[in-house]
C-alpha positions as CSV (number, residue, x, y, z in Angstrom):
1,M,179.9,-31.8,30.1
2,T,181.0,-28.5,28.3
3,L,179.3,-25.5,27.3
4,A,178.0,-26.7,24.1
5,Y,175.4,-28.5,26.3
6,S,174.1,-25.1,28.2
7,P,173.9,-22.2,25.7
8,N,172.8,-20.1,28.5
9,A,175.7,-21.1,30.4
10,A,177.9,-19.8,27.7
11,A,176.4,-17.0,27.2
12,L,176.3,-16.2,30.6
13,L,180.0,-16.7,31.2
14,T,181.0,-15.0,27.6
15,F,179.2,-12.0,29.0
16,V,180.6,-11.4,32.2
17,V,184.4,-12.9,31.2
18,A,184.0,-10.1,28.4
19,G,182.9,-7.3,30.8
20,L,185.6,-7.7,33.4
21,L,188.3,-8.1,31.1
22,T,187.2,-5.2,29.3
23,A,186.9,-2.9,32.5
24,L,190.5,-4.1,33.6
25,V,192.0,-3.3,30.0
26,V,190.8,-0.3,29.5
27,P,192.4,1.6,32.3
28,Q,196.0,0.1,30.9
29,V,194.8,1.3,27.1
30,R,194.3,5.1,28.9
31,H,197.6,5.0,30.8
32,L,199.7,4.2,27.6
33,G,197.4,6.9,25.7
34,L,198.6,9.4,27.9
35,R,202.1,8.4,27.9
36,W,202.4,8.4,24.0
37,G,200.0,11.9,23.9
38,L,197.2,9.9,21.6
39,T,194.6,12.3,22.4
40,D,191.4,14.0,21.0
41,Q,191.5,17.5,21.5
42,P,188.4,19.9,22.5
43,D,186.8,21.9,19.5
44,A,184.0,24.0,19.4
45,R,181.9,20.7,18.0
46,K,182.8,18.5,20.6
47,Q,181.2,18.4,24.3
48,H,184.9,17.5,25.8
49,T,187.0,20.1,27.7
50,R,190.3,19.0,27.8
51,P,192.4,16.3,25.8
52,M,191.2,12.5,26.0
53,V,192.5,9.5,24.8
54,R,190.1,7.9,22.4
55,L,192.0,4.3,22.1
56,G,189.3,2.7,24.4
57,G,188.1,0.7,21.3
58,V,191.4,-1.2,22.1
59,G,190.3,-2.4,25.4
60,I,187.0,-3.2,24.1
61,V,188.5,-5.7,21.1
62,I,190.8,-7.4,23.6
63,G,187.7,-8.3,26.3
64,F,185.3,-9.1,23.3
65,S,188.1,-11.7,21.8
66,L,189.5,-13.0,25.1
67,A,185.8,-14.3,26.0
68,L,185.1,-15.5,23.2
69,T,188.4,-17.6,23.1
70,L,187.7,-18.7,26.6
71,T,184.2,-19.5,25.7
72,W,185.7,-21.4,22.3
73,L,188.1,-23.6,24.6
74,L,185.6,-24.5,26.7
75,G,183.3,-26.1,23.8
76,G,181.3,-23.1,23.6
77,F,181.2,-23.4,19.9
78,A,181.1,-27.2,19.8
79,E,177.7,-27.7,18.2
80,L,178.3,-25.4,15.5
81,E,177.5,-26.6,12.1
82,P,180.2,-26.5,9.8
83,S,178.2,-24.2,7.2
84,K,178.1,-21.7,10.3
85,D,181.6,-22.1,11.2
86,L,182.6,-19.9,8.0
87,L,180.3,-17.5,8.6
88,I,180.9,-16.9,12.5
89,W,184.7,-16.5,11.6
90,T,184.1,-14.2,8.6
91,T,181.7,-12.0,11.1
92,L,184.8,-12.2,13.3
93,A,187.4,-11.5,10.7
94,G,185.5,-8.2,9.1
95,C,184.8,-7.1,12.8
96,L,188.9,-6.8,13.6
97,C,189.0,-5.1,9.7
98,F,186.4,-2.4,10.4
99,F,188.6,-2.0,13.8
100,V,191.4,-1.6,12.1
101,I,190.2,1.2,9.6
102,G,188.7,3.2,12.4
103,L,192.0,2.8,14.6
104,A,194.3,4.0,11.4
105,D,191.6,7.3,11.6
106,D,192.1,7.4,15.4
107,L,196.0,7.8,14.7
108,F,196.3,9.7,11.5
109,A,193.0,11.0,11.3
110,L,192.1,9.7,7.6
111,P,189.5,11.6,5.0
112,P,186.0,10.4,4.7
113,L,186.1,8.8,1.7
114,P,189.0,6.9,1.7
115,R,187.5,5.2,5.1
116,L,184.5,5.0,3.3
117,A,186.1,2.9,0.4
118,A,187.9,0.6,3.2
119,Q,184.8,-0.2,4.5
120,L,182.8,-1.0,0.9
121,A,186.0,-2.8,0.1
122,V,185.6,-5.4,3.5
123,S,181.5,-5.3,3.2
124,L,182.3,-6.6,-0.3
125,V,184.9,-9.5,1.0
126,V,182.6,-10.2,3.8
127,W,179.4,-11.0,1.4
128,S,181.3,-12.8,-1.2
129,E,182.5,-15.1,1.8
130,G,178.8,-15.9,2.6
131,V,177.9,-12.9,5.1
132,R,175.1,-11.9,2.9
133,I,171.3,-10.8,2.6
134,G,170.3,-13.7,0.4
135,S,167.0,-14.1,0.2
136,I,163.6,-13.0,1.7
137,E,160.5,-15.3,3.1
138,I,157.3,-12.9,2.7
139,P,153.8,-14.4,4.1
140,S,150.8,-14.6,1.3
141,G,148.2,-14.6,4.1
142,W,147.3,-11.6,6.6
143,A,147.7,-14.6,9.3
144,G,150.9,-15.7,7.7
145,Q,149.8,-19.3,6.8
146,S,151.6,-19.6,3.5
147,S,154.6,-17.8,2.5
148,T,156.6,-16.8,-0.8
149,L,160.4,-17.2,-0.7
150,V,161.9,-14.2,-2.7
151,Q,165.7,-15.1,-3.6
152,L,167.5,-11.5,-4.5
153,P,170.4,-11.6,-7.1
154,D,173.7,-11.3,-6.6
155,W,174.0,-8.2,-7.6
156,L,170.5,-7.0,-5.3
157,S,171.6,-9.1,-2.2
158,L,175.8,-7.5,-2.2
159,L,173.7,-4.2,-2.1
160,A,171.5,-4.5,0.5
161,T,174.4,-6.4,2.5
162,V,176.9,-3.6,1.9
163,I,174.5,-1.2,2.7
164,W,173.3,-2.5,5.7
165,L,177.0,-3.4,7.2
166,V,178.3,0.0,6.2
167,G,175.1,2.0,7.3
168,I,175.1,0.7,10.7
169,T,178.5,1.2,11.0
170,N,178.4,4.7,10.5
171,A,175.1,5.1,12.5
172,I,177.1,3.8,15.5
173,N,180.1,6.1,15.0
174,W,177.9,9.1,14.6
175,L,175.9,8.3,17.6
176,D,179.3,8.5,19.6
177,G,179.3,11.9,20.4
178,L,178.5,12.2,24.2
179,D,180.0,10.4,27.4
180,G,178.8,6.7,27.3
181,L,175.8,6.8,24.4
182,A,177.5,4.7,21.7
183,A,178.4,2.2,24.1
184,G,175.3,2.0,25.9
185,V,172.9,1.9,23.2
186,S,175.2,-0.8,21.4
187,G,174.9,-3.1,24.7
188,I,171.4,-2.5,24.8
189,A,171.6,-3.7,21.1
190,A,173.4,-6.3,21.7
191,V,171.5,-7.8,24.3
192,G,168.5,-7.6,22.1
193,L,170.2,-9.7,19.2
194,L,171.0,-11.9,22.0
195,S,167.6,-12.6,23.2
196,V,166.5,-12.7,19.4
197,S,169.1,-15.3,18.5
198,F,168.7,-17.4,21.0
199,S,164.8,-17.7,20.5
200,L,165.3,-18.1,16.6
201,H,167.7,-21.2,18.2
202,Q,170.7,-19.3,16.7
203,P,173.3,-19.8,19.6
204,A,176.5,-18.9,18.2
205,A,175.5,-15.8,16.8
206,G,174.0,-15.3,20.5
207,L,177.8,-15.8,21.8
208,L,178.8,-13.1,19.7
209,A,176.6,-10.8,20.7
210,A,176.8,-11.7,24.6
211,A,180.8,-11.0,24.0
212,L,179.7,-7.6,22.6
213,A,177.1,-6.9,25.3
214,G,180.0,-7.6,28.0
215,S,182.5,-5.4,26.4
216,C,180.0,-2.9,26.1
217,L,179.2,-2.7,30.0
218,G,183.1,-3.2,30.9
219,F,184.0,0.2,29.0
220,L,180.6,2.1,30.3
221,R,182.5,1.4,33.5
222,H,185.3,4.2,32.0
223,N,183.3,5.7,29.7
224,F,179.6,6.9,31.2
225,N,179.8,10.9,32.1
226,P,182.0,11.6,33.3
227,A,184.2,9.9,30.8
228,R,187.8,8.8,31.3
229,I,188.7,7.8,27.8
230,F,186.8,7.6,24.4
231,M,186.3,4.2,21.8
232,G,187.3,6.4,19.0
233,D,186.4,5.6,15.5
234,G,188.1,2.2,16.0
235,G,186.0,1.3,18.9
236,S,182.7,2.7,17.2
237,Y,183.7,0.6,13.9
238,F,184.2,-2.5,15.6
239,L,180.7,-2.1,17.5
240,G,178.8,-0.9,14.6
241,F,179.9,-3.7,12.1
242,A,179.5,-6.2,14.8
243,L,175.9,-5.4,15.2
244,A,175.5,-5.5,11.8
245,A,176.8,-8.4,11.2
246,I,175.5,-10.6,13.7
247,S,172.3,-9.2,12.8
248,I,172.7,-11.3,9.5
249,V,174.0,-14.4,10.7
250,G,171.7,-14.4,13.4
251,P,168.1,-13.1,13.1
252,A,168.4,-12.3,9.9
253,K,169.8,-14.9,8.4
254,G,167.1,-17.0,6.3
255,L,165.0,-13.6,6.6
256,T,161.1,-13.9,6.6
257,S,159.1,-10.6,6.8
258,V,159.3,-10.7,10.5
259,S,162.7,-11.4,11.1
260,L,163.7,-9.1,8.7
261,L,162.4,-6.3,11.2
262,L,163.7,-7.4,14.4
263,P,167.3,-5.8,13.7
264,L,165.8,-2.7,11.8
265,L,163.9,-2.1,15.3
266,I,166.2,-2.9,17.8
267,L,168.8,-0.6,15.9
268,S,166.1,2.0,14.5
269,L,167.1,5.1,16.7
270,P,170.8,5.3,15.3
271,L,169.7,4.4,11.8
272,A,167.1,7.0,11.9
273,D,169.3,9.9,13.6
274,M,171.5,9.0,10.7
275,S,169.2,9.1,8.2
276,A,167.8,12.7,9.5
277,V,171.5,13.8,9.7
278,I,172.3,13.1,6.1
279,M,169.0,14.4,5.1
280,G,169.7,17.8,6.7
281,R,173.0,18.2,5.2
282,L,172.2,17.5,1.9
283,S,169.2,19.8,1.8
284,E,171.7,22.5,2.8
285,G,174.4,21.6,0.0
286,H,176.7,20.3,2.5
287,S,178.4,16.5,2.0
288,P,176.7,14.1,3.8
289,F,180.2,14.1,6.2
290,H,180.3,18.0,6.8
291,P,180.2,18.2,10.7
292,D,177.7,19.7,12.6
293,R,175.6,19.7,15.6
294,R,172.0,18.4,14.3
295,H,172.7,14.6,15.8
296,L,170.0,13.7,17.9
297,H,171.9,14.2,21.3
298,H,172.8,17.8,20.4
299,R,169.2,18.5,19.9
300,L,168.1,17.2,23.3
301,L,170.9,19.1,24.9
302,R,169.6,22.4,23.3
303,T,166.5,21.6,25.0
304,G,167.9,22.3,28.2
305,L,168.6,18.4,29.2
306,S,171.7,17.6,30.7
307,H,174.7,15.2,29.4
308,R,173.4,12.5,31.4
309,R,169.9,12.8,31.1
310,T,170.2,12.8,27.4
311,V,172.2,10.2,27.2
312,L,169.6,8.3,29.5
313,V,166.4,9.5,27.2
314,I,168.2,7.7,24.4
315,Y,168.9,4.4,26.6
316,A,165.6,4.3,27.1
317,F,163.9,4.7,24.1
318,T,166.7,2.2,22.7
319,Q,165.6,-0.5,25.2
320,W,161.9,0.0,24.8
321,L,162.3,-0.9,21.2
322,A,164.6,-4.2,21.9
323,S,161.7,-5.4,24.1
324,L,159.4,-4.9,21.1
325,A,161.5,-7.2,18.8
326,L,161.1,-9.7,21.6
327,V,157.6,-9.5,21.2
328,L,157.9,-10.1,17.2
329,V,159.8,-13.4,17.9
330,N,157.7,-14.6,20.5
331,A,160.5,-15.1,22.8
332,E,160.0,-16.3,26.3
333,M,158.2,-13.6,29.1
334,R,158.1,-11.2,26.0
335,F,155.5,-9.4,27.5
336,L,157.1,-9.0,31.0
337,W,160.1,-7.4,29.0
338,L,157.9,-5.4,27.4
339,G,156.0,-4.1,30.7
340,L,159.1,-3.4,32.5
341,A,160.8,-1.5,29.2
342,T,157.6,0.2,28.9
343,A,157.2,1.2,32.6
344,V,161.3,2.3,32.6
345,L,160.6,4.7,29.7
346,I,157.7,6.1,31.2
347,W,159.6,6.7,34.5
348,V,163.0,8.4,32.3
349,L,160.9,10.5,30.6
350,V,158.5,11.6,33.9
351,S,161.3,12.8,35.3
352,T,162.8,14.4,32.5
353,R,159.9,16.7,32.0
354,R,160.0,17.4,35.9
355,A,163.6,18.1,35.7
356,L,162.9,20.5,32.9
357,Q,160.1,22.3,34.6
358,S,162.7,22.9,37.8
359,Q,165.0,24.5,35.7
360,D,162.1,27.0,34.3
361,D,161.0,27.6,37.3
362,L,164.7,28.4,38.7
363,G,165.4,30.1,35.5
């Protein structure tokens, strides 16, 4: 019997192997980065105060790739339909291309516009190979008894897909401002996409999400505050594109009015943060790429929250939003997960308020 007959076992194995391999590989990457002097220097806009290796994305990609390779060798993708086979390979190729773009920026400090142009080019190729938002099924009645299928013209499909892929990628990249923040949020989002994909009978996309979640967890072993290594743009581009593409080939493939909301809901926090930052910069006459300290995590730090507390607050909101996505797709034990997520969110908010009050009393 192969893993093809047990999707849950395949997902669990993929998750565990990806986590273990990433946790083992990352220290080796850090050692090489220190030897070769490939470090990120501190400045007034950054939180770290000493040079840090920013090649952690290499470890994430290695752990992710090896875990999926093992799953494939054990038959985890054996039941994959031929039409979906190309989508999975295209998704993986796109992930690696975005990783290379980010890695080049880590090594050579590329200007923003060439990076954006490369992202758009890869997204165009990925769309041409079938990873696309092609149609939307909109219910006509209040209860969705009847529906209307809206087929997007190619130009609109291309526009929507490219904005989605590039937008999510850069939202995760811009979220990578505190130790463990981008990896944790991406890991939570990946777990949400894993659950949603399996609920919508998309096991191949679920396996990709499982590998991504495991890699994020393994990387957090070395990246949570105080971090010993950064993922760099290579890591954040890889995570962002993977989340965006998986949500297209999994939950959002053959879109309905509900499944269209799922990835948007799970990833709404980094998307909202990116949108607010862009609008703020444009309103002040700056470029959208102008560096500043107006991100959500910067605002939370200015309220007096500690580094770790800020990250935990954002984690709590992300896992609550992911649990809402499970409710929308009628996943098993959805209300149990929502209840647990709500309890975690309330606990984090209450403990955070008490921490702030304690600081005020001491002040």
